[in-house]
N, C-alpha and C positions, 0 to 999 in steps of 0.2 A: 843617229845620223840623219834619218828622215825628218825628225823634228827640227834639227838644226837647220837643214836645208830650207824647210818651210818658213822658218823665221827669217831667213835671208831673202826669200823670194816672195813672201806674202806677209802683209801686216796681220796683227792679231784681230783687226776689225772684222766682225762677221758681216759680210756683204749680203748673203742670202741665208735665211734660216727656214728650214723645212721642219714643221712641228707636227708630228704624228698624223701625217696625211694618209687618208683612206679614200679610195675612189671605187665606186660601184656603178657598173653599167646595167641597165635593164634591157634584157634581150628577150627574144621569143621563147627561149628556154629557161627564163627566170633571171635572177640576179647573177652577174659575173663580177667578182671582186678582182679588180686589176691591181690595186695597191692596198696594202694592209698595214698601216702603222709605220710609215717611212719618216724618219727624223734624221736631219743632217745639217750641220753648219758648214757653209762655204765661205772662206775668208777672202778678204780683199786681195785682188791680183792672183788668186790661186787658180791653177789649171787642174780641173777635175775631169776624169774620164769615167764613163759608166758602161759596164759590160754585163752581159747576161743572156740567157736563151731568148729566142723569139717569143713574144707574148708576155714577157715578165714585167711590163709596165714602164720601160725606159722612156719611150716617147710620150706616154701619158704623163709621166712626172715632168718631163720638159715642158709639155703644153700647159701644165698647171703653173709652173714657175713663170712661163711667158704670159700667163693670164688669158690664154686661149681656151682654157677649160677650168671649171671650178672643182675643187675637191668636195667629195661627199661629206667628209668631216676632216678636222685638222686645218691648219693654216700655213701659208707661206708668207714670209716677210722679206722685203728687199729694203735695205738701209733702215730697218726698224719699222717700216710701214707695211701694213698688210696688203698683199697683192689681191686686188679685186677686179682686175682687167688688164689689158695691155698697157704698156707705158714706154716712153722713150728711153728710160734707163735700162731697158732690156731689149737687146737686138737678137734676132733669130736668123739662122742660116739652115735651110732644109736641104735634104738630098737633091730634090728638084730645084733648079736654079732660081725660079720665081723672078726672073728678070722681065721687064716690060719690053716685048719684042718690037714695039713701034718707036722705042727710044734708042739712041746710040749708047755706046758704053759710057761715055762721059755723062750723058744726060741721065742715065740710070743712077749714077753716083750722085749727080747733082740733085736728084729727087730727094735723097736722104738729107742733103744739106739744106734744101729749101724747106723741108719739114722743121728744121732747126731755126728757120728765119734768115738763112744766108741766101742772098739773091744775086742775080746778074753776074757781073764780072768776078766778084768775090767768090761766088759759088763755082764758077768755071776754074778759077785758079786753085781753089781748095780741092776740087774734084781731081785735078791733075796730080796733086800731091799724093792722094790715095791710090791713084792708078800707078804712079811711079813706085809706090810701096809694094804693089803686087806685080810689078814689071809688065804693065799693060799700057803704058803711056802712048806707045806707038799705035795702039788700036782704039784710041779714044773716039774716033769718028766711025768706027765699025758698028754694025748692028749685031745683036746676039746670034742671029742665024749664020753669021759669017765666022763665028768662033767655035773652037773645039770645046768639048765638055769641060776639060780642065780649065780653060780660059774663062768660060762662063762662071764656073764656081769661084774663080779668083775675083771676077767682077762682083759676084754676090758678097764675097768676104769684104772687098773694098767698100761696097755700099753699106754693109753692116757697121764697119768701123767708122765710116763717115757720119753715121747717125750719132756717134759719140756715146754709145751706151756704157753704163757701168758694168753690165753683165752681158756676155756674149754666149748665147745658147745655140749649140750646133748639133743637129740631128743627123748623124751619119753623112756629113757633107761630102765625103769622098767615096761613099759606098758604091756609086754607079760608075766609077772611073777605073781605067785599066791600071795595072799594078805599077807601071813606070810613072804615070801621071800622079797616082796616089802618093807614091814615095816623094816625088818632087814637091807636091803641095804640103805634105807633112813637114818637110824641111822649111818651106816658105812660111807656113803658119807659125812654126816655132820661132823663126827669126822675127816675124811681125809681133808675136806675143812678147818676146823679150824686149822689143822696142817700146811697145805701147802698154804692156802690162795690164791688160783687161782681165777681169774675172771670167774664166771660161768654164762652161759646163758642156762637155762634148760626149755624145753618144756614139758608140761604135760596136760592131761585132768582132772587130779585129783586135785580139789581145796584144799583138806586137805594136799596133798603132797606139793603143792605150798606154803601153809602157813607154814608148818613145816620146809621147807628148806630155803625160800627166805628172803631177806631183803626188796625187793620190788616185788610186783606181777603186771605184765602188763596184762591188760584185753584187748583182741582184739575184734573188732566188727565183725559181719558177713560180708562175702564178699560183696564189696571189703574191704580187711582188713585194718583197721586203729586202732590206739591206742584209745580205748574208755575211759580208766581210768588207773591210776597208784596208787596202794595202798601200803603205807608204812606198813610193818609188824613190829610193835613196841613191839615184844616179845623178851626178852633177850636170848642170847645163854649162855650155851648149852640148846638145846631143846630136849625133850624126847617124847615118845609116850603119856606119861601122860599129856603133854602140851595140847594135843588135847581135854582133858576133861575140860579145864578151861573156864570160862565164856567169857573171852576176845577172846579166840581162836574161840569159837562158834559165837561170834559177827562178827568177821572178815570173817568167813566162810559164814555166811548168807549174808553179804554185797557183797562179791565177787560172790557167787553162784547166787544171784538174778540177777546180771548184766549179767553173762554168760548165764543164762536161758533166759533172754530177747532176747539176740542175737540168741540163739538157736531157739526161736520162729520166729525170722525174717527169718531164714533159711527155716523154714517149710512153710512159706507163698507162 
């Protein structure tokens, strides 16, 4: 069932290939292996969520895919080309909103469009379309300091989409938000993804969030980070918060959480 769903929602084209990636940091106490032999194919339009205990290398892996960090060994490819730095085909949304405080909401989104060569009135009109997508058109002329945390994150997501990346990399984008806002943004992100169908690589500590969003959940081991398991989420879209109440959802949650908890116990040893 999971394989069938993936064929319906993502093409067979490999958008990102992670090939035996290892990352070692040199610290005062010697070498620290953050990732040790991670390999994964991410398909076009696929929504991947990554879970695991703190320190298992989730963010390190995302930064390597984004081109913000280099692997010690192994390679990452995007559309068949080796990743050697940042690129417009990969957009990143972090937990911290990273908006320009001196720019209005609309101009924050226009910045991404101008990087694509879209200027002036055309950029303004296009920016408004992305703000409508995240239901923030009414706040186009506000500054980030005038927005709530959830609204700032929606601006960050709109700006990321405006850059038209092939791959959207999201590092716990809802982690700092309250439960109600987080739930709302999960729903909005799913709706946006179903419209735009970007390839998404989403890091979270929340197992429920991973299941409600993803087609596949990647479970990382305790450091040194490796892929411990890959779980197909065979729940059809559209998914709602009521989906979390179903027996199958609970079954998946228990299966994933038990593995994450085992790795958490490894960290505590």
